[in-house]
Steps between C-alpha positions, in 0.01 A plus 500: 500500500682748718376864466732749342550816714659790306644763721581861367743664733637858517698734710283465814631145561871598482437811703465281800847385450614855506561549124409827321330509171489703189186676573539582866520860611363666182701330236836493687688184577760548778484874420575448129251591220394187305596707184863516640534121567229305334485584136718404208567871443637521847738217442621659177543837675667393819596127499706520816216648705253236386742213560585640855138538584415139428813381664378671817157338448660155481697557812177599670321188376780286633427630844122458474307187608180355369217597735195294616302595188766335274502179716112494516480506122759218477308296753203495256697264283439225753130501399474675161674555169636860545654741258624844613509778248688788665574856395790491747858460391622346828548136558306489829233267358749236410683532829180479681431158341285563185606273223311656204555867451455731197692833524327756284750773556831313506722373775750699692737192545547477118678705243459505132683622198411849387561404140369146501192478720485113490831485684394490870729404793435403866725740694361452845582807716810613307539838356485586134768754402580710194715277275331173606388347166326198371697251283432705191647817645188698594467674839290309758197670642245408768253241395208734585209611282547883498226754438431516118620141439278199404418242763617172360322269741170674467350242255618207710348664812167555310496136396558401863220724636249360250545156662431617854238347717551782748672837439676645814631862480745593779676835563431672165277797434429373158566838344818419302438369153550269315515280807175634630329372191560144602187494718295503178643163397333307761190289444167668578411240756839510675502658854735790549638621836691820553719539802623865547472744789448802269247573234575265217353567153152358474477146392149381418381212718818493711495427869719782647691433820636841617800371702874469455643215297583263785194575715259484206655181359479329835129583541431393134680167535320428825173505319610254224 
């Protein structure tokens, strides 16, 4: 039976494609406070600013390309069953070739109804503007899990992690909860590898490779 590799990814893997993240630069994202663009209260307070901000992020994403780390993860599917659980809202894993991706914090290329959360739409790289509504008349918003909101895919991700034969953590400091808690769902005898150039949070029994995502992944795969 083919081993199941579960990969937890974070901002570090997208940074190599030139994408900024929520938690870069002391809580600023493209010079905006997360409290101005990434909370339900911000959307209620200044809908136009929030929509414009994510429209700009969508255009930025359209110009970005998957980097070697994304493609290396996709190449693992030639030999293993692979599930990627990502904190990132971009689509670079999919564009890099990964076929099984769980997005914990939503997806930038989707919109959802602000009044009926189950109404979700693929919008690609198009803008969302004030006055754009779902079929039931509610304003559309980015399909992003904002600060203070529940993480709908968390339970599904926990179930996946619990079935891992190897847990690989790439480009995340493991300091953001509830996503960081997923490491505790893995079996006690399952090897854990952390690839991050900084000082990731301590994970007991983890093999830590202190390199960037692409270089560290290349080294790890070469040892398989």
